N, C-alpha and C positions, 0 to 999 in steps of 0.2 A: 579414365579411373571408375570403379563400379560405387555406385553410390550405396549408402545405409539405406537399408531398408524399413520400413515402419510397418505395424501389424494393425495399431489403433489409433485413428486420428488426434489430433488435438484439436479443441475449440481454439479457433483464431479470432480475436476482436479487436478489430481494425478502429482506429479514433480521428483525433483532430489535427489540424495544422501541421507544425514543423516535424512532431513525434509520428505524425502518418507519414511525412515524407521519407524518416530514418527507418521507419518500419520497413518502408519498400527496399530501400538501400542495403538494410540488415538481409532482407530475404534474397535479395538478387545475389549479394556478394559473400555471404556467412553462410547462407542456410542450403539455398538450393542446387549449388555446384557441387555439396558431399553428400547431402540426403535427398533422398526419392520424399520428399518432405507432403506427410497427408495431413490434412487440416478440414475442419468444419469452418467456414468462415461466415463471422457477421461483424456487418457494418455498422460500428456505434458513432460514426461521423452525424454532426450534428444536423446535419441536411436530412440524413436519412431516417435519423430516430423522429423528426420531425415529422417526415413521410408516413411513417409507420406508426405515429402515436404514441410512441416510446416502447410500441411493442417486441421490437427486435431486441431490445434490452433484457426484457423477459426471457424471450426466446433463447438469448445467450446464456442467462443462467440457467435454465431447465436443459440446455446440451451440456453442460459444464457437469450436472447432474448425471448426465446419460453417458458420457465419456470420462469422467472422472478428472481431467487435467484440462486448465485452460489457459491460455495467454493473452494479456490485455496490454493495447496500446492506450496512452493516456487521452483523456478525453475531454469536453469543456462540460462543467456545469453551469448554464446559460444565468447571467444576473440580466437588469434591465437594458443595458447596452448591448450585450448578446443577443437579445431576444429581437432589438432593433436592427442591428448587424445583419443579422441571419433571417429576419422575417418570420419568427417562429409561431407558431399557433398560440404557444403558453409558454411559460416559463416551466420548463420539465426540471425534475430534480434531479440530484446528482445521479449519474450512474453506476458509479462505486456504492452509492449507498443503497439501490436497487439490487443491484447483482449481491450484497453483505446480507441485505434483508431476507433474501429469496435462500441463499447458501448458508448462513450463519457463521459461525466459526471464530476465528481470531486471525488477525494481521501481524506477522512477525516481520519486522524490518531491522535490518542490520546493516552498518557501513560498510563498503568495499574499502580494504586498506591496502595501498600501493606503496613503496618505498619514493620517497621525495614529495609526498602529499602529508604536511605535518596537521595535526587536530588543532584548532585554535588555543583550545583548553590542553596547555601543556601537560599537565598529569593525566592525561588521557592516554594510556598506553594499549589498552583494549577495546575492542569494541563494545559498543553500549547497543544490547538489544530492545528496540519497542515492540511489546506486544500489544497489540490495538483492539480491544473488542470491536467487534464490526457488525454489530446490530443495533437499530432502533437509534433511539436519543434524539439529536438535534437531526439526524440526517433524514428523518421518518416524521419529521414534526407535523403538526397542523398550527396554522397561522393566520394571524387577521389583522388588517390594518383598521385602526380606529378612527373612525372619520370625525366623531363628536362625542357628546356627553354619553355616558353608556356606563354599564356593570358586566363586569367579565366575573363569569362562574366557572369553577370546575365540579362537574357531575361525572358522578359514577353510579351505573344504573345495573346492579348484580341482575343475576340470572334469576335468584330467587324474589326478585322484588324489591330489595332492598335496595334503598338511595342515599349516596353521601353527595353532598353538596357544600363546597365552600366558596366563598366570594374571593376572587382574585384580587381584583383590584376596581374600584369606581373612578371613571374617568371623568374629569372636569372637561377634557378636549381633546385632541386627536392624540393619538399614540399607537402601539402596536401589544399584540399579545400572542403566546405561544403556548402551545402545549405539546408533549413526548410523553414515551413510554418505554418501558423494555419488559423483560420477561424473566421470571426466575430460571426456567430450562436454559435461556441463552445466557445468562449470567453463570450459571453452574457448568456450563458447556467450557465458557469462558476460561474460569478459574480451573476446569482441569486441564484443557490446554496449555495454559501457562505453566502449571506444577508438573506436567509431565515433559513440555518442552525443556523445563529448566532441568530435570533427573536426565534428561539423555544429553543434555551441553553439558551438566554437571557445573551450572552457576546458579549464583544467589539469585533471588526472585525477591522484589519490590512491586507492592501494589499502593497505588495510592489514589485519593478522590478527595472530595470535600466534604465529610459526613459532618463536621461542626455547624456547616450552614444547611447543607441538604440533608438534613438528618434521617428521611425517611426514604428518599429516592437512593443518595450516595449512600446513606446507611445500610440500604439493602446489599449493595454490591460487598460493602466490608463486611457483614455479617456471613453472607454466602462463602465467600472466600475462605473465612476463618473455619467455618463449619468443614470445608470439604477438605481443608488443608489436616483439620485434627481428625477428620473421620477416615480419609484415604491416602494422604501422602507424609504424615510426619514422619513416621518410622523409618520411610525410605528417604526422606531428606536428611533425617540425622545420620543414616547409614553412611551416605554418602558424602558428609561434609558440609552440606550446603544449608545455606537459611533463609527462610521466607518473614518478612516483616511488612506491614501496613505502616503509612504513615500518609499525613497531609500532604495536597499536590503541591503547596507551597513549601513545604518541609523537603518535600523530595528533590524539588529542583534545586535548592541551595545543596542538598547533600550530594546531587548528580555533577554539580561542578566542581566539589572537591575529591570526589573520586577516583580512581585509576583506571574506571570502566570495568569491562569483562561480567557485569552483570546483566539481568533481563529485568525491564522495568515495565511492569503492567498497567497499562490506561485506560479509563474510558473512551470511547470512541472519538469524540471530539479532542481530548487533551491528547490522544496518541496522534492525531492527523499535526496538531500543532506543534510537538514535542520530537516527534520524526522528522518535522522539516528543520526545526531547530539542531537537531544532532545531525542531521545530513550535512547542513551547510557546514557545521563546526568541524565536522570531520573531514571537510574538502569540498564538496560540491553536492547539489540538491539531486545531479544527475551520478552519485556514487552511493546509492545506495539499494540493496535486494529489499524485494517485500513479495509475499506469500501468505494468500488467505488459504488457512486450514480449517477445514471443515469438522466438525464430530462425525460427520457419516462417510470420510472420506475422500471430500474433494478437495482439489488444489487449484487456485488459482493465481498466475503470476503476474507482475504489474511494475511497470515502474512507478515510484513513488512521487514524482515530480509532476509539474504539468504539462503543457500542449507547447509552451516555448513560444509563445505568442509573437514577441518582438522579433526574433528570429525569422517566424513564418513572413512576416510583414515584408523583411529585407529579401527573403527568398524570391516572393513575389512580384518585388522591382529587380528580379535579374540580379539582386546584389548575393556576394558570397557569405556565406557564413559557417562559423565554426561552434557546431552545437556537440554536445557530449553525449554519447549515445550508450555509454556504458550500461546505465541501470534498463535500457531495454533490450540490449545485448542480453544483461545478466537474467532477465525475465523471460527471455526465450531459450536459454541455456538451462534455467532452472526446470522450466517445463518439459523439455527434453527430457533433463535427467531423470524427473519424476514418470514421464511416461517410458521412459527403458527400465525404470525401477519396477513399474507395474507388468511391464510385459515381460519381463526378465530379458530386455535386450541389451546386454552388453556394449555392443558396437555404439549404440545411439548415447549410454553412459560415458563411456570414453571420449566420445564426439562433444558432449557438454562440459567435459572437465579440459579438454584441448582448448575448445573456443573461450571458457575463461582465462585460463593460462596464456594465451596466445594476446589476449585484451590487456592484462597487467602487464606482461612481457613489454607489450607495444608502450605503454606509459613509462613504465621504469628503465625502458630504451632510450626516453627521452622525446617521442614522438607522441604529441598530445593536442587536445584542442584548447581553445582560448582560454574558457574558465580554468582548467587545470595549469597553463603556461603562466597565468598571473600570479598563481599561490605556490608552484613547486619550487623546493630547495635544490632541484638536480640544476647542472650546469649544460650548457650546449643542447637548449632544447629546441626541438622543431616544432613549431605552432601550424597544424595541419587545417584544413577546412573539414566541412562536414564529411563527404564522401571520401577524402583523402586518407581521414582517420579510419572510417572502416576498411578500406583498400590496405592500409598498412596493418589492419589486424588482419585480413586474408593473408598476405604475405606471410605474417607470422604463422598463422594456422597451418599454411600450405609446407612449409618449412619444417 
């Protein structure tokens, strides 16, 4: 069979642990037999990130700027335990945070719906898309361990020499302190991405933060969203018959639980991280959610929204069988290949991406699935398979 040709490479960003194993399986079984796969490869496995002092992460982000489209495997953000386990030089920041800081933009995450996997919230009938701001906040924070008595201050030195200073807290003993930031330009890009996406999808848009407590920081997000909506998008929203409204994050959570779905929920960076995990799990599985970073400059980075599946990886290293769900990682590849095809006007590549997704969904709806889905499906005559056999079943459906 003649393989589908690519004209421009994808930026391929490898990752860690069990998802790294699945990454290789997906390429060997579902991609390379059908596509003359062209990628520029970057290894963001924790060992190589440590070897390069994390320069490889910066290089990967700049490569996405060069080629326009990247696809990323799940990666480890090290904590103290991981630092000891991998004998790291230092506790590196989130690689996703670094990529997003360089690329900016908004992460859109949407559950993948299949027959037989019913949402935990019974009134959810349509997908809820999380639009997550992808710049700054806690992911680019500066923080100190306070070892004893002392005073923490927030100091802003302006270019014109003006200095603003506030005492954060006077410590009587050990503790912690943290500072974070954001930019008007990034918040405005976030707002425009959300409004444009809502118009394209013809879905209502909600934005939520906590401006009652964070009156200046979160209040700035609220004000910029309101300004952008009123001056640039209100007329189009009204013509389309969709709505935009702002509410507090706790109110949004209560409303979401009672909604029928079918809306776009815009969140600040950390809120989006937490609630996308909640939604994906409630809709079925953490491995059943698409995720794409859309940059204002037109860069796209597709990834699985979940972690590296550490527990399964340790089983794999012992030679034990795993039944790990690879759907989100497969859809990261299909999303990136489709976008590459759209940018290059490569209809064959676009059609392949569509077929790969259909084969994946058909496999699950046909009763062949991994352990996480087998536990929650309403289908009868279910066949639970291991990690590789699930991917091979998708290949059979794809070939058919």
